[in-house]
C-alpha positions in Angstrom: 78.8 109.9 98.8 79.7 109.7 102.0 77.5 113.3 103.2 80.6 113.6 105.9 83.4 114.2 102.7 83.9 118.0 103.1 84.8 118.3 99.3 81.3 116.0 98.4 79.3 118.8 100.4 81.7 121.2 98.2 80.3 120.1 95.3 76.7 120.2 96.2 76.9 123.8 97.0 78.5 124.5 93.0 75.7 123.1 92.0 73.1 124.2 93.7 74.9 127.8 93.0 76.1 127.0 89.5 73.9 124.5 88.4 75.8 126.1 84.9 78.6 124.2 85.4 79.1 120.9 86.9 81.6 120.2 89.1 82.6 116.4 88.9 86.2 117.4 88.3 86.7 118.9 91.7 85.4 115.7 93.1 89.5 114.1 92.3 91.6 116.8 91.8 89.5 118.6 95.2 90.5 115.2 97.5 93.3 114.5 95.4 94.7 118.3 96.8 93.5 117.9 100.6 95.4 114.3 100.8 98.3 116.0 99.0 98.3 118.1 101.8 97.6 115.8 104.5 100.8 113.6 103.6 103.2 116.6 103.1 102.3 117.4 106.6 102.5 113.5 107.9 105.7 113.3 105.4 107.6 116.7 106.9 107.1 115.0 110.7 109.2 112.1 110.1 112.3 114.3 108.3 112.1 116.5 111.2 112.8 114.5 113.0 115.2 112.8 112.1 116.8 117.1 111.7 115.6 117.0 108.3 113.1 119.5 105.8 112.2 117.6 103.0 114.4 119.3 100.1 117.3 117.6 102.3 115.7 114.5 102.6 115.4 114.5 99.1 118.8 115.3 98.6 120.7 112.6 100.6 117.9 109.7 99.3 118.9 110.9 95.8 122.4 110.2 96.5 122.2 106.8 98.0 120.0 105.5 95.8 122.9 106.2 93.3 124.9 103.4 94.9 127.9 103.3 95.9 130.1 106.2 96.2 126.9 108.1 96.7 127.9 110.4 94.7 126.6 113.4 91.6 127.6 116.5 90.1 125.3 119.2 91.5 123.3 119.8 87.9 122.7 116.2 88.3 120.8 116.3 91.8 119.1 119.4 90.6 117.4 117.6 87.8 116.6 114.1 89.6 115.1 116.2 92.6 113.3 118.9 89.8 114.7 122.4 91.7 116.9 125.1 90.4 120.8 125.0 90.7 119.6 128.2 93.2 118.0 126.4 95.1 120.0 122.9 94.8 122.9 125.1 96.2 121.4 126.4 99.0 120.2 123.3 100.4 124.3 121.4 99.9 124.9 124.5 101.8 123.2 123.0 104.6 123.7 119.9 104.2 127.5 120.3 104.0 128.0 123.2 107.2 126.1 119.8 108.5 128.4 117.5 107.7 126.1 115.2 105.9 127.9 115.8 101.8 131.4 117.3 100.9 131.7 118.6 97.4 134.6 117.6 95.6 136.5 117.1 92.7 135.7 114.1 90.6 138.3 111.2 90.6 139.9 111.2 87.5 138.7 114.3 86.1 139.7 117.3 88.8 136.8 120.2 86.5 134.0 118.4 87.2 132.2 118.7 90.7 130.3 115.8 93.0 128.7 116.1 96.0 129.1 112.8 97.7 127.4 111.3 101.1 129.0 111.8 104.2 129.2 108.3 106.5 127.3 110.4 108.6 125.0 111.9 105.3 125.1 107.9 104.6 123.7 106.9 108.1 121.3 109.0 108.4 118.9 109.1 104.8 119.4 104.8 106.0 117.6 106.0 109.0 115.3 108.9 108.2 114.2 106.7 104.7 113.4 103.7 106.9 110.8 105.4 108.6 109.6 107.5 105.9 108.5 103.7 104.1 107.0 102.6 107.6 105.1 105.8 108.0 104.4 105.8 104.3 103.0 102.1 104.9 101.2 103.3 107.7 99.2 106.3 106.0 98.2 103.4 103.1 97.2 100.5 105.8 93.4 103.0 105.9 93.3 100.8 102.0 92.9 97.5 100.9 95.4 95.8 98.8 93.4 95.7 95.6 92.6 99.3 96.6 96.5 100.5 96.9 97.0 98.2 93.6 93.9 100.0 91.8 95.4 103.7 92.8 99.1 103.3 92.1 98.2 101.5 88.3 95.5 105.2 87.7 98.0 107.9 88.9 101.2 106.4 87.1 99.1 106.0 84.4 97.2 109.9 85.2 101.4 110.7 85.8 102.8 110.2 82.5 100.3 111.2 80.5 100.9 114.6 82.6 104.5 114.6 82.8 104.9 114.3 78.9 
């Protein structure tokens, strides 16, 4: 372990203070937690450059990747972005006020509502997503390609188990 690694120092202190407990899980969980905090700051910086928060970016990206006509029902959006319908309504209010989405009746079923990207919303998310991908690539550039692939495989397998 790198002696400058903060998690390793914390583990060493716990081993000294509580030798009856094994702090090994902190090696993974602590590092993922610390990396997540650093990554969140870097990701949010790019969203902010486009005038978006993480939630707004998430909604616009979910609509964009739906494909033409770039729309989804509000409940479907909430499901895809893993937020409550109340939180989704607040996000949609902000995005609609900014002219990035519109709420309207679904084609062929006036009772059903959909949320659709406006032309301005599509233009914004296309630019923001391009910058987001460049940012993520830069964040991962420190790792060799083989390590990135191995990490993705491990995290994917773990996430499937946790989410099931």
